[in-house]
C-alpha positions in Angstrom: 304.1 251.2 -51.2 304.5 249.7 -54.4 304.1 252.0 -57.6 300.7 250.2 -58.4 299.3 250.9 -55.0 300.8 254.3 -55.4 298.9 255.0 -58.6 295.8 253.7 -57.3 295.6 255.2 -53.8 293.7 258.2 -52.8 296.2 261.4 -52.4 294.9 261.9 -48.9 296.0 258.5 -48.2 299.6 258.8 -49.0 300.6 261.0 -46.1 300.8 264.5 -48.0 299.1 266.9 -46.3 297.3 269.6 -49.0 296.3 273.1 -47.6 293.6 275.5 -48.9 295.1 278.6 -50.2 293.6 281.8 -51.7 292.8 281.4 -55.4 294.5 284.8 -56.6 298.1 284.5 -55.4 298.2 281.4 -53.5 298.4 282.8 -49.8 296.6 281.8 -46.7 293.2 283.3 -46.2 290.9 284.7 -43.6 287.3 284.1 -43.2 285.1 286.9 -42.4 282.6 284.9 -40.2 279.7 287.6 -40.2 279.7 288.0 -44.0 280.9 284.8 -45.2 283.4 286.4 -47.1 287.2 285.0 -47.9 289.8 287.4 -48.0 293.1 286.8 -49.0 296.0 287.7 -46.0 298.4 288.8 -48.8 296.7 291.1 -51.2 293.5 291.7 -49.6 291.2 290.9 -52.2 288.3 288.8 -51.8 288.8 285.3 -53.7 287.5 281.8 -53.6 289.8 279.1 -51.9 291.4 276.1 -53.6 294.0 273.7 -52.6 297.6 274.5 -53.2 298.2 271.6 -55.7 295.4 273.2 -57.9 296.9 276.3 -57.6 300.2 275.3 -58.4 298.8 273.5 -61.6 297.0 276.6 -62.6 300.1 278.8 -62.4 301.8 275.7 -64.6 299.4 275.8 -67.1 299.4 279.8 -67.4 303.3 279.5 -67.7 303.1 277.0 -70.6 300.6 279.2 -72.0 302.7 282.2 -71.9 305.7 280.2 -73.1 303.7 279.0 -76.3 302.4 282.9 -77.0 306.2 283.8 -76.8 307.3 281.2 -79.1 304.3 282.2 -81.6 305.4 285.7 -81.4 309.0 285.3 -81.9 308.4 282.9 -84.8 306.3 285.4 -86.8 
């Protein structure tokens, strides 16, 4: 696949598989059919579900924010 076709294509069409993960810690989740609640398997908290690449981006953004905060604190 050429770069131009890859850039214009849908991520689902690229052959990559995205998983749905919990928004709290990025682990797999369980759905309670009767209560319509989603539970994280790792921490046991009620949570939302998002795609794994969204969770990774959120964590990366938090890392950059923490890094900038540390730099500001160090330069004071």
